[in-house]
Structures are given as structure tokens and as C-alpha cells.
N, C-alpha and C positions, 0 to 999 in steps of 0.2 A: 504494500500500500504506500510506502514511502516513495518508491520509484514512480508509481502512478501519480502521486501527488505532485511530483516534480516535473513530470512529462506531459500530463494531460492539460488541455485547455481549461481555463477557470470554470467555465459553465459545466463542462463534463465532470471535472474534478469535484465540483460542488455536489452534483447529483450522485456520483459514485460514493462519496463520503456519507451522504444521507442514507442511501439504500443499503450499503454494506454495514453501516453502523446499526441500523434497525434490524437487519438480518442477523447480526451477531448478538444482539440483545436476547433474542428468543432462546437459543440454546443455553445461554448463561442462566437465564431464569429457570429453565427446566432442570439443569444440573444443580443449581443452588438449592432447589426444594428437595432434591433427592440426597443432598449431603447430610451427613450426620455429625460432622465435626464443625465446631464453631469457627475455626479459621477458614474453612471452605466457604461457609456462609458469608463471613466477613469479606473474604476476597471476591466473592460473587457480587456483593453489594458494591464494593469499590469498582469492580469492572463495569457494572451497570452504570454507575455514576459517570465514569470516564467516557463510556460510549455515548451516553446521553449528552455529555458536554461536546463531544465530537459532532454529533448530529446538530446540536444547537448552534455551535459555531459555524458549521457549514450552512445551516439555514439562514443565519444572519449575516453571512458574507455579503459585502457590497457586490452588486451585479456589475460585472465588467467584462468586456470582450478583449481577447488577446490580439 
């Protein structure tokens, strides 16, 4: 994803970050609820927060063309 963020056009990069971020939240939520250890649940929450921040930042990027 780092390579794609550097090489894609801003408009495409924005939508890829939004879509991939949302798609990665789903498995984290499912695995977090199946976890029995507290650190797995904690890390799942941290990962969800970071992915939500990625989606939010991508959503609020200024619209610009390359």
C-alpha cells in the first residue's frame, strides 16, 4: 500500500485508501470477537482505530488532480 500511495494519482489513491481501509476493518472485527486474550482484543481495537483514521483522512483529503 505504501508503493501504491506513492505511485497512484491522488483521486485513485484516495478511493483505494477508503475501500481497502473499510475492507480490512471487517476481518479485524470478526477476529477480535473470537479472541480470548485481552491483548488480542486491545490490539484489534487499536487496529480498528488506525484504519478508521486512514479512511477518515482519505475522505477529507482536498480534491486535486495531478
